[in-house]
N, C-alpha and C positions, 0 to 999 in steps of 0.2 A: 552555545551553539555547537552542535555535533557536525563533524565532517563525514560525508558519505564515502565509504570505502566498500569495495566488493570482495566477496570470497570467490573462489574459482567457479562455484555453481551459480553465480549471479545474485546471491543474497547479500544484503548488507551485513557487515560484521556486527556481532552482539548476540548472545544467547543462542537458543535452539530454534530450529524451524518448526518441528513437530513434537507432539507429546512423546516422551521417552518410552512409553509403554508400547509404541508401535501401532497405535490405533489410527494414525493418520490425521488426527485433529491438530489444527493450528493452535499454538499457545500464545497467551498474552505475553508480551515482551520479546517474542520471536523476531528475528531480523526481517526487514522488508525486502521483497524482491524488487528488481528494477521495473518489472511490469506494474507493481503496485505503486511505486514512486511515480512512474510516468502517468498512470491513470489519475493519481491525485493531482499532479501538475496540470493535466488537461482539464480536469474538473475546475481547478483554480482559475484556469484561463477562460472558463465560462462554457465549456462544451458540455452537452448533454450526454447521458449514458449511450443513447442511440448514436449520436455523432461520433463518440469515441469508438464504439463498436465498428462503425463503418470505416473510420480512418485506419483502425488497426486490423481490419479484416477478421474480426472475431465476433462471436455472438454477444447479444446484450447480456445473456446469462453469465458469460465469462467475465465481462466488465463488472457486473453485480457481484460475482464471486470474489474478484480482487478487492472491491470496496468492502465487502463483508470481512475478508481476511484482514484488511487494514483496521477495521473497527475492533476486531478481536485482538489483534496484536497490540494496538494502542490502548485498548480499554475504553475507547470513546464511542459514543452512540450516534452521533450525527455529523453531517458534513461540515457544519460551522466549527465544531470542536476539532475535527480533523484539520481544517484550514489553520486554526490557531496553533495547533500542535506543529503542523508543518512549517509555519512561519518561525516558531520558537526554535525548532530543530535545524533551521537553515535549508530545509528541503524545498520550501516555496520562497519566492522573492516577492516583496511588496510591490 
């Protein structure tokens, strides 16, 4: 189980955030942001993307972008796999 720790920019420690070429693409294995962690936890709690967007006062597209970044960073393609990964890493609680 990994322990969550933050860097000064709000990202979880481990790896790079973005592609080193400067193109701005998120890389597999990049650290998770606190927003990504929070959205994963809210989805785990049963909230819909629309409910999360309303609660966080952001657009649905923003929530979808965070979930997409989670899938890229973890290399996982669906929410069930993200949940299993989150449980294994100690990000989600059973």
